[in-house]
matplotlib code that plots the C-alpha trace (Angstrom):
import matplotlib.pyplot as plt

x = [20.3, 20.5, 23.5, 24.9, 25.4, 27.0, 29.2, 31.1, 31.5, 33.0, 35.7, 35.9, 36.5, 39.0, 41.2, 40.8, 42.4, 45.3, 46.1, 46.3, 48.4, 51.0, 50.9, 52.1, 54.2, 56.2, 56.0, 57.4, 60.6, 61.6, 61.4, 63.2, 65.8, 66.2, 66.5, 69.5, 71.7, 71.2, 72.0, 75.3, 75.8, 75.6, 77.5, 80.2, 80.0, 80.1, 83.4, 85.5, 84.2, 85.7, 88.9, 89.1, 89.3, 92.2, 89.4, 90.4, 88.8, 85.6, 84.9, 85.2, 82.6, 80.4, 81.0, 80.4, 77.1, 75.9, 76.9, 74.9, 71.9, 72.3, 72.5, 75.8, 76.9, 80.7, 83.1, 86.8, 88.3, 92.1, 93.8, 97.2, 99.0, 98.0, 95.8, 93.1, 89.3, 87.5, 83.7, 81.8, 82.0, 83.2, 83.6, 81.7, 82.4, 82.0, 84.2, 86.2, 85.5, 88.4, 88.1, 90.0, 94.2, 94.1, 92.0, 89.7, 86.6, 85.0, 80.9, 78.8, 75.3, 72.4, 70.4, 68.0, 65.4, 66.3, 63.7, 60.9, 59.4, 57.7, 56.4, 55.2, 53.5, 52.3, 50.9, 49.1, 47.9, 46.0, 44.6, 43.4, 41.7, 39.9, 38.6, 37.4, 35.5, 34.1, 32.8, 31.0, 29.2, 28.0, 26.7, 25.0, 23.3, 22.2, 21.3, 19.8, 16.3, 16.2, 17.2, 15.0, 11.9, 12.1, 10.7, 12.6, 10.2, 11.8, 11.6, 9.9, 11.8, 10.5, 10.6, 13.1, 14.2, 17.5, 20.1, 22.0, 25.3, 27.1, 29.7, 33.0, 35.1, 38.2, 41.1, 44.4, 44.4, 41.2, 41.6, 42.8, 44.0, 46.6, 47.3, 48.1, 51.0, 52.5, 54.4, 52.6, 55.6, 57.5, 54.4, 56.9, 55.8, 56.4, 57.4, 54.1, 54.2, 58.3, 57.4, 54.5, 55.6, 59.3, 57.6, 55.7, 59.0, 60.4, 57.9, 58.1, 62.2, 62.8, 67.0, 67.0, 68.2, 66.9, 68.4, 67.5, 69.3, 69.0, 70.0, 70.7, 71.7, 74.8, 75.0, 71.4, 70.8, 73.0, 70.3, 67.3, 69.5, 70.9, 68.6, 65.2, 62.8, 60.9, 64.4, 64.7, 61.6, 61.9, 65.3, 63.6, 60.8, 63.7, 65.5, 62.3, 61.7, 65.2, 65.2, 61.6, 63.2, 64.9, 61.2, 60.6, 58.7, 61.4, 62.7, 60.3, 61.9, 60.1, 60.5, 61.0, 61.2, 63.6, 66.3, 66.0, 65.3, 64.7, 65.1, 64.4, 65.3, 63.9, 65.7, 69.2, 72.8, 75.5, 77.2, 73.3, 72.5, 76.0, 75.9, 72.2, 73.6, 76.4, 73.7, 72.0, 74.7, 76.1, 72.2, 72.2, 75.6, 74.1, 73.7, 70.1, 68.7, 67.2, 65.5, 67.6, 71.0, 72.8, 73.7, 75.6, 74.8, 75.9, 74.5, 75.6, 73.7, 74.0, 73.2, 71.7, 70.5, 67.7, 68.0, 71.9, 71.5, 68.7, 65.4, 62.9, 62.0, 63.3, 66.5, 66.7, 66.3, 68.7, 71.6, 71.0, 70.8, 73.9, 75.7, 74.8, 76.2, 79.3, 79.5, 78.7, 81.8, 84.2, 83.1, 82.8, 79.3, 78.3, 78.6, 77.6, 76.6, 79.2, 79.3, 81.9, 79.8, 77.1, 79.7, 81.0, 77.5, 76.5, 80.1, 79.2, 75.2, 76.9, 80.1, 77.1, 75.7, 78.6, 79.4, 76.0, 77.4, 80.8, 79.8, 77.7, 79.9, 83.1, 84.9, 86.0, 88.9, 90.3, 93.9, 95.2, 98.2, 99.7, 99.9, 102.7, 103.4, 106.0, 107.6, 108.2, 108.0, 105.1, 102.5, 99.4, 96.7, 95.4, 93.6, 91.1, 91.1, 88.9, 89.8, 87.8, 89.5, 87.2, 87.0, 86.9, 88.4, 91.3, 91.8, 89.4, 90.8, 88.5, 88.4, 86.2, 83.8, 83.4, 81.7, 79.7, 78.2, 77.4, 75.5, 73.6, 72.5, 75.2, 77.4, 75.6, 75.9, 79.6, 80.5, 78.7, 80.7, 83.9, 83.1, 81.9, 85.0, 87.3, 85.8, 86.3, 90.0, 90.1, 88.5, 90.8, 94.0, 93.1, 92.4, 96.3, 97.4, 97.5, 95.2, 95.2, 92.9, 91.2, 90.0, 87.3, 85.6, 82.5, 81.1, 79.0, 75.9, 76.7, 76.7, 72.8, 71.8, 70.3, 70.6, 74.1, 74.9, 72.6, 74.2, 77.9, 76.6, 74.9, 78.4, 80.3, 78.5, 78.1, 82.3, 82.4, 85.2, 85.5, 84.3, 87.8, 89.2, 87.1, 87.9, 85.5, 87.0, 85.1, 85.4, 85.5, 82.9, 80.2, 80.3, 79.3, 76.9, 74.6, 76.6, 73.3, 72.8, 76.4, 76.8, 74.0, 75.3, 79.0, 77.7, 75.6, 78.6, 80.8, 78.7, 78.7, 82.5, 84.3, 86.5, 86.3, 88.7, 88.2, 90.1, 91.8, 91.7, 92.6, 91.3, 88.2, 87.1, 84.7, 83.9, 86.3, 83.1, 82.3, 85.6, 84.8, 81.3, 81.7, 82.6, 86.0, 89.4, 91.7, 92.7, 94.4, 96.5, 95.3, 98.5, 98.6, 100.4, 102.4, 104.0, 105.0, 106.7, 110.1, 110.0, 107.7, 108.0, 104.0, 102.9, 105.0, 103.4, 100.2, 100.9, 102.2, 99.2, 96.9, 99.0, 98.9, 95.2, 94.8, 96.2, 94.7, 91.8, 92.7, 92.9, 95.2, 97.0, 97.8, 99.7, 99.0, 101.1, 104.7, 107.0, 110.5, 112.1, 112.9, 109.2, 109.1, 111.3, 110.0, 106.6, 108.1, 109.6, 106.6, 105.1, 102.6, 101.2, 100.7, 102.0, 100.8, 102.5, 104.9, 107.2, 106.1, 104.4, 102.2, 98.9, 98.2, 96.0, 95.1, 97.3, 100.2, 99.2, 99.0, 102.5, 103.9, 102.3, 103.7, 106.9, 107.3, 105.4, 108.4, 111.0, 109.7, 109.4, 112.9, 113.7]
y = [-48.8, -50.6, -52.8, -50.7, -47.9, -49.8, -52.0, -48.4, -47.4, -50.5, -50.2, -46.7, -47.5, -50.6, -47.7, -45.2, -48.0, -49.0, -45.1, -44.8, -48.1, -46.9, -43.6, -44.5, -47.1, -44.8, -41.8, -44.1, -45.5, -41.9, -40.6, -43.4, -42.7, -38.9, -39.9, -42.7, -39.6, -37.4, -40.1, -40.5, -37.0, -36.6, -39.7, -37.9, -34.6, -36.5, -38.3, -35.2, -33.0, -35.9, -36.1, -32.0, -32.3, -35.6, -37.2, -41.1, -43.1, -41.1, -41.3, -45.2, -45.0, -43.1, -45.3, -48.0, -47.3, -46.2, -50.1, -51.3, -49.1, -50.4, -47.0, -48.1, -51.8, -50.9, -47.9, -47.7, -44.7, -44.3, -41.4, -40.0, -41.9, -44.9, -47.8, -48.2, -48.7, -51.3, -52.0, -54.5, -54.7, -52.2, -53.7, -51.3, -48.3, -44.8, -42.0, -41.1, -38.2, -36.0, -35.1, -32.9, -33.5, -35.8, -38.6, -40.3, -42.1, -44.6, -45.6, -48.6, -48.6, -50.8, -49.9, -47.0, -49.1, -53.0, -54.7, -52.4, -53.5, -56.4, -54.0, -52.1, -55.1, -55.8, -52.8, -51.8, -55.5, -54.8, -51.2, -53.2, -56.1, -53.1, -51.0, -54.1, -55.5, -52.0, -51.8, -54.9, -54.4, -51.1, -52.8, -55.5, -52.8, -51.0, -53.9, -56.0, -54.5, -54.7, -58.6, -59.6, -57.3, -56.4, -52.9, -50.9, -48.0, -44.7, -44.2, -41.2, -38.2, -37.7, -34.0, -34.5, -32.1, -31.0, -33.0, -30.5, -31.7, -32.2, -29.7, -31.1, -30.6, -28.3, -29.6, -28.2, -29.6, -27.8, -24.6, -21.9, -19.8, -23.0, -23.1, -19.1, -19.9, -22.8, -24.7, -27.0, -28.8, -29.4, -28.5, -26.2, -23.0, -20.5, -16.8, -15.2, -17.6, -16.7, -12.6, -12.9, -15.0, -12.8, -9.6, -10.6, -11.5, -8.7, -6.4, -8.6, -8.1, -7.4, -7.6, -11.0, -11.9, -13.9, -15.6, -15.8, -18.3, -18.5, -21.3, -22.0, -25.7, -25.1, -26.8, -27.3, -26.2, -29.2, -31.6, -30.1, -29.3, -33.6, -35.3, -33.1, -31.3, -33.8, -35.3, -31.9, -31.7, -35.1, -33.2, -30.7, -32.9, -35.1, -31.6, -30.5, -33.5, -33.1, -29.6, -30.3, -32.4, -28.9, -27.7, -26.6, -24.2, -21.8, -22.6, -22.2, -23.7, -22.5, -22.9, -19.7, -20.6, -22.7, -24.2, -21.4, -21.9, -20.1, -21.5, -17.9, -19.1, -16.8, -16.3, -17.1, -15.1, -15.6, -18.9, -20.7, -19.6, -21.1, -24.1, -24.7, -23.7, -26.2, -28.9, -28.4, -28.6, -32.2, -33.4, -32.2, -33.9, -36.9, -38.6, -38.5, -41.1, -39.3, -41.6, -44.2, -42.6, -41.1, -37.4, -35.1, -31.8, -28.9, -25.5, -22.3, -20.0, -16.6, -15.6, -12.1, -11.2, -8.8, -6.6, -6.1, -6.3, -4.9, -3.8, -5.1, -8.0, -7.0, -5.3, -8.9, -11.3, -8.7, -9.1, -12.9, -12.6, -10.7, -13.3, -16.2, -14.9, -14.2, -17.9, -18.8, -16.7, -17.5, -21.3, -21.1, -23.1, -20.5, -17.2, -14.2, -11.0, -8.2, -4.7, -4.9, -7.0, -4.4, -2.0, -4.5, -4.7, -1.3, -0.7, -3.7, -1.7, 1.4, -0.2, -1.8, 1.8, 2.7, 0.1, 0.3, 4.3, 3.6, 1.6, 4.1, 7.1, 6.1, 5.2, 1.9, 1.4, -2.0, -2.9, -5.3, -7.9, -9.5, -13.2, -14.5, -17.8, -20.1, -21.7, -17.9, -15.5, -13.4, -11.6, -13.6, -11.3, -9.5, -10.2, -7.6, -7.0, -4.4, -1.7, 0.6, 3.6, 5.2, 8.8, 8.5, 5.0, 5.0, 1.2, -1.5, -4.6, -7.0, -9.2, -7.0, -5.8, -8.4, -10.9, -7.9, -7.3, -11.1, -10.8, -7.7, -8.3, -5.8, -8.8, -8.5, -4.7, -5.0, -7.8, -6.0, -2.8, -4.8, -6.5, -3.4, -1.6, -4.1, -4.2, -0.9, -1.1, -3.9, -1.7, 1.5, -1.4, -2.4, 0.6, 1.7, -1.6, -3.6, -6.7, -8.1, -10.4, -9.9, -11.9, -11.1, -12.9, -14.3, -15.3, -18.5, -16.2, -14.8, -18.4, -18.9, -16.1, -17.3, -14.0, -13.9, -15.0, -12.4, -10.1, -10.8, -10.7, -7.3, -5.9, -7.3, -5.8, -2.6, -2.4, -3.9, -6.3, -9.5, -12.4, -14.3, -11.5, -12.0, -14.9, -15.5, -17.2, -18.9, -20.7, -24.4, -24.0, -23.5, -27.3, -28.3, -25.8, -26.4, -28.2, -28.4, -25.2, -23.8, -26.3, -25.0, -21.4, -21.8, -23.3, -20.9, -18.5, -20.6, -20.6, -16.8, -17.1, -16.2, -18.9, -20.1, -21.1, -22.6, -20.4, -21.3, -25.1, -27.8, -25.2, -27.7, -30.7, -31.4, -34.5, -35.1, -35.8, -32.3, -31.1, -33.7, -32.9, -28.7, -26.7, -25.0, -24.5, -23.7, -24.4, -22.3, -23.4, -22.2, -20.2, -21.8, -25.2, -22.7, -20.5, -23.6, -25.3, -24.8, -26.2, -28.3, -31.5, -32.2, -28.9, -29.6, -32.9, -31.7, -29.0, -31.6, -34.3, -31.0, -30.3, -33.9, -34.3, -30.5, -31.4, -35.5, -33.2, -31.1, -27.7, -25.0, -24.9, -21.4, -21.1, -17.7, -17.2, -17.0, -14.9, -15.4, -17.0, -20.3, -21.0, -19.8, -22.7, -25.4, -24.5, -24.8, -27.9, -29.3, -28.5, -25.5, -23.0, -19.9, -17.9, -15.1, -13.7, -10.6, -12.3, -10.6, -7.9, -6.4, -5.4, -1.9, 0.7, 1.3, 4.1, 2.4, -0.8, 0.6, 2.0, -1.5, -3.4, -1.0, -0.9, -5.1, -5.2, -2.6, -5.0, -7.9, -6.8, -5.1, -9.0]
z = [-143.6, -146.7, -147.0, -150.0, -147.8, -145.2, -147.2, -148.1, -144.2, -143.6, -146.5, -145.5, -141.4, -142.6, -144.4, -142.0, -139.3, -141.8, -142.0, -138.3, -137.7, -140.3, -139.0, -135.6, -136.3, -138.4, -135.8, -133.4, -135.6, -136.8, -133.0, -131.7, -134.6, -133.2, -129.8, -130.4, -132.3, -129.5, -127.0, -128.8, -128.6, -124.9, -124.6, -126.3, -124.4, -121.1, -122.1, -123.4, -120.0, -118.0, -120.1, -120.1, -116.1, -116.8, -115.5, -117.4, -115.3, -114.7, -119.0, -118.6, -116.0, -118.4, -121.6, -118.8, -117.8, -121.7, -122.4, -119.7, -120.3, -123.7, -125.1, -127.0, -128.0, -128.2, -127.1, -128.4, -125.9, -127.4, -125.0, -126.7, -123.7, -121.6, -122.4, -124.9, -123.2, -125.0, -123.8, -125.9, -129.7, -131.9, -135.2, -137.9, -136.2, -137.9, -137.4, -134.4, -132.4, -131.7, -127.4, -125.2, -124.3, -127.6, -127.3, -129.7, -129.1, -131.1, -130.5, -131.9, -131.6, -132.7, -135.7, -134.3, -133.0, -134.3, -135.5, -134.9, -138.9, -137.3, -134.4, -136.8, -138.5, -135.3, -134.7, -137.8, -137.5, -134.0, -135.4, -138.5, -136.2, -134.0, -136.9, -138.5, -135.4, -134.8, -138.5, -138.1, -135.1, -136.6, -139.3, -137.8, -135.4, -138.7, -140.7, -138.2, -138.1, -141.7, -142.0, -139.3, -139.8, -136.4, -135.3, -133.0, -131.9, -131.4, -127.5, -126.4, -124.8, -121.1, -120.0, -116.5, -114.3, -114.6, -112.6, -110.2, -110.5, -107.3, -106.1, -106.0, -103.3, -103.3, -104.7, -105.7, -109.0, -109.8, -107.3, -109.4, -106.5, -105.9, -110.0, -109.9, -107.0, -108.1, -110.6, -113.4, -114.2, -111.0, -108.7, -106.6, -105.6, -108.7, -108.6, -107.5, -104.5, -103.9, -104.0, -101.6, -98.9, -99.3, -99.0, -95.8, -94.4, -95.2, -93.4, -90.3, -90.2, -86.7, -85.9, -87.6, -91.6, -94.3, -97.0, -101.0, -102.4, -106.6, -108.7, -112.3, -113.6, -115.8, -119.5, -119.1, -122.8, -123.8, -122.3, -124.5, -127.4, -127.3, -126.1, -126.6, -124.7, -123.2, -121.4, -120.3, -118.4, -116.8, -115.4, -114.2, -112.7, -110.8, -109.6, -108.2, -106.3, -104.7, -104.1, -102.5, -99.5, -98.2, -98.0, -94.0, -92.0, -92.4, -96.2, -99.2, -102.5, -105.7, -109.4, -111.6, -114.8, -117.3, -115.3, -112.3, -108.6, -105.3, -101.8, -99.4, -96.1, -92.9, -89.8, -92.3, -91.7, -94.6, -92.9, -92.7, -96.4, -97.5, -95.2, -97.2, -100.7, -100.0, -98.9, -102.2, -104.4, -102.8, -103.3, -107.1, -107.7, -107.3, -110.9, -112.4, -114.6, -118.1, -121.3, -119.9, -119.7, -116.0, -115.9, -114.2, -113.3, -111.3, -110.4, -109.8, -107.0, -106.1, -102.4, -101.0, -97.4, -96.3, -94.9, -95.4, -99.1, -99.8, -97.9, -100.9, -103.0, -106.1, -104.9, -102.9, -106.4, -108.2, -106.2, -105.8, -109.8, -109.9, -106.6, -109.5, -112.1, -110.8, -109.7, -112.9, -114.2, -111.8, -111.7, -107.7, -107.5, -105.0, -104.5, -101.8, -103.4, -102.4, -103.5, -105.9, -107.9, -107.8, -109.0, -112.0, -112.7, -113.3, -114.9, -117.4, -118.3, -118.5, -120.7, -123.0, -123.3, -124.6, -127.0, -128.9, -129.0, -130.2, -132.7, -134.0, -133.4, -134.5, -131.4, -132.7, -135.3, -137.0, -136.8, -139.4, -138.8, -141.7, -142.6, -144.5, -146.8, -144.7, -147.9, -149.4, -147.0, -149.0, -147.7, -147.9, -146.4, -143.3, -140.1, -139.3, -135.0, -133.6, -131.5, -128.8, -128.0, -125.1, -124.5, -120.5, -120.1, -122.9, -125.0, -123.8, -124.8, -126.8, -124.3, -122.3, -125.0, -127.3, -125.1, -123.5, -126.9, -127.4, -124.1, -124.6, -128.4, -129.8, -131.6, -135.1, -135.0, -134.4, -136.7, -139.3, -138.2, -138.6, -142.0, -143.8, -142.3, -143.5, -147.1, -147.6, -146.8, -149.3, -151.3, -151.5, -151.1, -154.7, -155.9, -154.7, -157.4, -153.2, -153.8, -150.2, -148.9, -145.5, -143.0, -140.2, -137.4, -136.7, -133.3, -132.5, -131.9, -135.6, -137.5, -135.7, -137.6, -140.9, -142.1, -142.2, -145.8, -147.0, -145.6, -146.4, -149.6, -149.5, -147.7, -150.7, -153.1, -151.6, -151.1, -154.7, -154.1, -155.1, -152.9, -153.2, -150.9, -148.1, -145.5, -142.3, -139.3, -137.1, -134.0, -133.4, -130.5, -133.0, -134.8, -131.5, -130.4, -133.6, -136.3, -138.0, -138.7, -138.8, -141.4, -143.7, -142.6, -143.9, -146.6, -147.9, -147.1, -149.2, -152.3, -152.3, -152.9, -149.5, -148.1, -144.4, -141.6, -138.3, -135.8, -132.6, -133.8, -130.9, -128.2, -127.6, -129.0, -131.9, -134.0, -137.8, -139.4, -138.9, -140.8, -143.3, -144.0, -143.4, -146.8, -144.7, -146.7, -143.8, -139.9, -137.7, -134.8, -131.2, -130.3, -127.1, -129.2, -131.2, -128.7, -126.8, -130.0, -129.0, -125.3, -125.4, -127.0, -126.8, -128.2, -131.3, -131.5, -131.7, -134.4, -136.4, -135.7, -136.7, -139.9, -141.7, -140.8, -142.3, -145.2, -145.4, -145.5, -148.3, -145.9, -145.6, -141.8, -140.4, -137.4, -135.2, -132.2, -133.8, -131.6, -133.2, -136.4, -134.4, -133.7, -137.7, -138.6, -136.7, -138.0, -141.9, -141.0, -139.9, -143.2, -142.2, -145.1, -143.3, -140.4, -138.4, -134.9, -133.9, -136.1, -138.6, -137.5, -134.9, -135.4, -136.8, -137.7, -141.0, -142.5, -140.6, -142.6, -145.4, -145.6, -144.4, -147.1, -149.9, -148.3, -148.2, -151.8, -153.0, -151.5, -153.0, -156.4, -156.2, -155.0]

ax = plt.figure().add_subplot(projection="3d")
ax.plot(x, y, z, "-o")
ax.set_aspect("equal")
plt.show()
């Protein structure tokens, strides 16, 4: 090959090597930055959970472990009462994070992957040297025959018999039958093998019993959301290793998928199955080390017995699943299937079906509860509250059917019905001369639907209502569930014109940075603090603190749950802006609310 042809190839290889070096180091830096932010969020959640359970000592242990592992370089935990805990260097800390029970937390971390700039240079240099060496060898091999006048006759290929490849011995990694019955991530048997073994055991039952334990990891989604799916897979592998220790000749441990596992135990009665479940729970409560962090998890387990609860595998699995969700719902950790659970599940399925018909068939109605300005007593708006009068069961509480709508996928349909009905009512009032803003509640599931702003805009256009007359109330929990998406959607709603209020503020915990960055207009103090203001000074102190915080951020404050004039006066002295509660009026159906608002306007005009 002539030198003029080899030289460009040499230069091309050098350029490709440099690009690969820069891309590798840059990608490593970006990935490290995301992991550092996820670790910080996980630390805040763990500390908050322990404070929620009054475990201040446990919160300090979490911070100490994070400091020892290098995840943070300093922390300052300041409870509402009691000593301040300081670990490491807390100079240069960022925004404080508001935690349960009035505590605040400030964390200090190193710049993400500090010193990586030098590492990037080293990696780039190494890859350049390797690529240069490869290019040089390539050039020498191609140019040597021309420079030395040497001839390298091409070797004539000779016909050979094709060599027979030796047959590999059957191994689990290459055995397709094995792979079809085992989980690739944990190595545990999968749902296929579980079904086969359960059906085999059921066929051979002869007066004895067998147990199926279905298990789901609690809050596993938070691990994936904060630390990433790689860390989630690490945790699942470690869980699988611990569960595999319970495998015996009579016990089969399997992974069904996601964070669900199952344990099949032959010759087991209720007591034996519950004892096994308790041992499994104790094993999982020992801390896990994932991505350099110590994680504590627990699980919800449901138990079903054959033939007592079901005589076939599908029935047994369904009843174990029902018991597992009962354990999760009641926070008991372990639950045995009961006939009451089966009746409750059947009732919920029937109720979900009825709810869809209720939304489409006119069984729902809106009640309206007024809000007033504390300083003047003038009505400042109403909140729309949905009610369901079932044709057979009578009035059904929103606490029953709204969570059901969220679980069954009907929440968007329900929210849009409430929004459109409330806006039509606002339009009717406006035609009567009543200009009355209305607030509508949106669930956390609504706030992760990117279609929501467009649906709100379409509803406003259809009702011909000004956007300023609509207020959307969102729960505090959505700020911690998916803050980035919530911020984007709330920002888009704000650009349309409606105001946004954070409902039930103080019931959970969220970073004060979210309040600073989110385009919200008001905070609504949770009724649990308002109700006890006259009897509990701690509640009154919290109300005062929230009012000061909101006003310093330029936000209005609404207090819900005011029952009497004594609470009204305490709220006025605290500087609260608006009030809502029975002291003003109870929620009223449309016609009654219209009469009440008209009379209130007449009295106001007469005064």
